[in-house]
N, C-alpha and C positions, 0 to 999 in steps of 0.2 A: 223743234224739228219743223222743216218746211216741206210742203208738197207742191210740185209744179208739174205741168204737162209739157211734154216735148213737142215743140212746134215743127213746122215744115223745115226740112233740112237738118233735123236733129238738134235744133237750137233750144237752149234752156236759159231762162233769165235767172241770174243770181239775185236773190232777194236783197233789198237795200240793207237790212240789219247785218247780213253776212258780209256784204261789200264794205260796210262801215267798220265792222270788227276786224276785217283783214286789211283795211286801208286800201281797198281797190278803187281805182279810178279808170275812167275811159281811156283805152289805149294800153293799159297795163297787160302784161303777159301772165297768164295763169297756167298752172301745171296740174293736170289730172293724173291720178295714179290709182291703180286697183290693188288693194291689199286685203287679203282674206275675203274676197268676194264683195268688198265694199269700195265705193269710189271716194277718193280723198282729193280735196282741192287745196292747193296752196299757191302762193305767189312765187314767181321765179326768183325774186329778191330773197325771200325767206329760205328757199331751197339753197341758194348760194351761201347765205349766212350759216345755215345748218352744216353744210359741207365744210366751211371754213372752221367752224367750231370743232367738228369731229376730227378734221385734219390736225388742228392745233393740239387737241387732246392726244391723238395718236402719236404725233410728233413728240410731244412732251414725254409721253410714256416711253417711247422708243429711245429718246435721248437719255432719260433716266436709267433705263435698262442698260444701255450701252455704257454709260458712265460707271454703273455698278460693276459690270463685267471687266471694264478697263481697270478699275481700282482693285478688283480681285486678282487680276493678272499681275499688277504691280506688287501686291503683297506677296504673291507666290514667288515672283522674281527676287524680291528682297530676301525672302527666307532662303532661297536657293543660294544666293550670293553669300549670305552669312555662313551657310554650311560649307561652301567651297573654300572660303578664305578664313580658316581658323588661325588664330595667332600662334605662330610657332616660335617659341622663345629660343630654340637652339640656333636659329638663323639670325638672331639679332646681334647687336654689337656688344652685348653684355659679356660674352665669352672673351672678347678682345682685351678687357681690362684685367683679366686674371693673369698672373705670372707664375 
């Protein structure tokens, strides 16, 4: 844990060990967030990566869910078709061979 004083204009210096661990360099954009009364710092790049990962997971989940529903609909349709078209032997040509 690091302790720093806020200087004029509300400026805070990010300690070197934190900059190194986050791979922060001069000119990089950082994002401050307040979660449950605590301040969290991350890089813009890291936030974008996290959003991509979350989006990919959600997209994958949604696609899987949609595929399952589609497959279930196909199965129901096949069952309905089988029920609607029972083979009726009275209408076949077997009766034509009888004399």
